[in-house]
N, C-alpha and C positions, 0 to 999 in steps of 0.2 A: 446914606444918598446925599453927598455937598447939596445945598440950594433946593431941595425938597424938602417941603414940613410933615415931620409925622406926628400925626394928631390923633386924639378918642374920637371927636364930636365937631360937626362942623355944619354949618348952614347946608340948605338942601341944595343948593346950587354949584357948591362944590366938593371936591373929590379929598377924601383919606389917603394919605400916602402911608399904607400899614408895611409891619418890616417883614415880612415873607410871607410865606404860602398858608403857616400855620397862623398868623395872624387873620387871614383870609376866613380861614376854616371855621375859625372863632365866632367870627360875626352869624354866622349861618347858622339859623336854630333847628335842634329836634323839631320833629315833623313840617318841615317848610318845601311848599310846591318848588322844586327846582329846577329852570327852565336850562337846560344841556345842549347843544349842540351836535354835531355828527362829526365821528373821528375824521372826517377832510375836512372840520371847520375846529380845528383849535381846540380840543378843550382843555378845563386847565388842570392835568395830570398831576402837575403839584398839589393840587388844593385837595382833586379826590384823595389823593393819598394819606394828607393831612388828617382828612374827614374821616377817615377809616382810623389814625392813629387817635383820635380824640374821642371814637367810639359811638359817631354820631348813631342817632336813632329816624326811627321812623319816618326815615325821608322819602317824597312822592317827588317820583322822575316826573318829567314830563319831556320828552325828544321831538327835537325842535331841527327836523320831524322825525329823526332818527334817532338811535341809541346806537353804542358801540362798548370800547373798553372800558370807558369812564364807567357806565353804569351795572358793564358784568362785576369790576371789581366790588362797588360797593353794595351790589345784590348779596355776591358770595361772601362779603362781608361781617352781611346783618346789618347795614343802615338803611336798607326800603322796607318800605312797606307795599308801596304805589308804584304802578306803571304805566301813566300815558303816551301813546308811541304807535310809528306807525310799524316799527319794524326793531327786530334786536339781535347786530351780530354783527360776528367781529369780520365785516368783510371776506375778502379772499382766503382770511384764515380760518375762517366756517360759522358753526355757529356759537353763539354767546354759550360757554361750557354752564355758566352757573346762574343765567337767568336761565336754558333751560331747565336746571337739575329744582329751580323753586319753583318754576310752574309745574311740572309734574308732582312736585310734592305739595300741592297748593298752599306756597308761603306766600304769597304776592297776592293782593288785589291787579287785575289788569282791566286795562279800558286801552280797548281797539280804539284805532282812529287809523284817520289816512293822512297822507303830505297834503294837501290843500287845506285839508279841515282844519288842521295845527293851524297851517298859515293864515287860515280866514279868522279863527279865534283871538289869536292874537292880534291882527289887525284890527279887530272889533275893539279890542285895549288900546292902540292906537289912539284911536279916531275918535274914544271914548264914547263907545256906542254898546247898548246889552247884545247885540247878535248880528251877525250879517250872516245873506243868503249866501249860497253854494247849490250849484246843481250836478255835478260830476258824481256823487255821490249817490243820487239818487238811482234805487235799483237794486243796489247791494244790502246784501245782510246785516250788516253794518247800522244801515237806519234801524232795522228794529231791535236791536241789542243794547244802542246808548238809548237810554229814557231823557237825557238831556238833549238830545233832537231831536226836531219837530219839522213835520212835513208841513206847509201850510199853503194855500190858494195863495199865488200872486195878486195882490192889490193892482195892480199896474195892468193884467193882460189876463182874460176870461182863459178857464180850463188851461193854468201853467201849474202844477205843482212846484214848489220851492222847497229847499230843506233849507232850514236856519241853526244855526248853530250859534250856542251862547258864548261870549267873552271869553277869555282866559287871561288869566294875570295870576303870572309866575311871582311867588314870594321874592325868589332873587332867580336872576340870572347869572350865570357861573362860566367865563370860558377864559382864555389865552388870547394873546397879540403880537405882532411883532415890535408894537413899540408905544410909552405910553411917553405925556412930555409933562414938563412942569403946571401946566395948567388943568392936567387932571384930564383931559383927551387922549384916545386911545385911537389908533390908528388899525384900521381891522382888515382894510382894501377892497377889495370886490365879495366878500360873504357879509352878505347885507344881511342873511340871516340872525346876524349876529346882532345889527340893530335892531333887526325887529322884537327880538326875544329883550333886549334893554330900553327898547320903549315900552314896552310892554309892564317888564314886570316895575314890585312896590322898591326892589334895590338890584345896583350889577356892582357885581365884584371882575375886575379884571387880573391875571397874573399878565406879566409881561418881559419881553426876552429883553430890553433894554429901557431906561428912561434917558428922554432925550431934553437938551434945556429947550427956553423957547415953547412958543404955541404953534404948533401944526395946521393948525388952520386959516394960520397966515400964509401957510405955503400954497403955491396956488396948483402945486403939481400931487403935495402931498395932504391938499384939504378933502377932496369928492372921496377920500378912504379914510375919513375922519368920522368918530363916532364923540359926539361934544362929549365934554364935562358933564353937564348937567343930568344925563343919563348913567352917569357915575358913580357907583358909591364909595368905592374906592379899589386904590389900584396898588400891587405890590410886585414888586421885581420877581419874578425866579426864571434865573439861567436854564434852559433844556427844557424850561416848564411841561411843555408837551409830550414831552418825549415817555413811551416810545411812539406817539404820534409825530406830525410833520409841522413846521412852519416854514411857509412858503420864503425862498432864501436866503432862509438857517439851515434847516437840518429835514432831510426827508425819513419817510415811515423806516422804521428800524424793524424788517419784515421778518428778521431771525430771530429778535425778542416776543413778535406776534406771535410766534411758533411757538415759541418756548413757552406762553401763557397758555395758548389753547390746547397743549397739549398737556402743561400741566395740572389746569383748569379741570380737565374731565372728572376728575375725583374732587371728595372734599380734601381728603390728606394733600394732596398734589397742588391743592388751591391754596392751603395753611403753608406750604412751603415755599409757596412764590412769594406770598405776603412776609413770610419769617424771613424773607432775603433780600427781599427788595421795596418793602414799606414799611416793616417795622425798625431792620437794623441796614439802613440806609446809608450808601455811600455816593460821596459824589461818580464816582467811578461808575457805580452802579444805577444810576439816575443818566446814564449819556453813554451811548455806543456808537459814536461819529461814525467806524468801518466798516457798522454795518446796514444803516440807513442807507435808503436812496433818496435822492434828491426830487 
């Protein structure tokens, strides 16, 4: 990466430029609370594969606000101890088979949540407050199941109960992006949930399709979609690093591959064969299938 510094340690306000997805995976410790985006918001699939190859253990996954293929792979590979999310599925490809098997086998700790509750809890951390109020979940069975959520009296209005949820601070935010620049900024476009995860997390690692020269914050057109480097701990280039999911303007979802995965992962043996072919014995050709992708 000419012009980009590859370093191990930098001040907190600078981003490290890592060599590849394996370099990112090496920085995610076992047992970490890992904030992940939904399948439509560019999960860092190359790093997910790298975490499986390094045999990560006891990860706690936070879906912001839902989880999909990335979580199912990590769960099936035995990397996950706990999941907090509003849902886990493969979307049009159906249920997440390894998540389903793990839940049925009581192999995971599950913390049921809702989309607004997860966003609210992360926003509390963004704002530096211990909790945030939320109204829409009142009346749900979740209020009784989540002992860390509390219903209190609105201090500003009589006879007005309100739910408060504690602030959530992931150890690591992880996602993919189209661009990063030599200043360490990352372009996320309109995927503002990625900014929320990054703002609330102790560390944030991003893979990108392309490393751009200069500073995108100085570009009037790009700046509104930029996550500033102060929130980015490290960046690594990983071409087609979200595949078989999509990156807007670059490549679409590989529906054929998702269907292949959903069918294979219905059994433990089929899932293992999938890992052997696409994760352990990977090749550039197996990490890319443009003909099957839809924009």
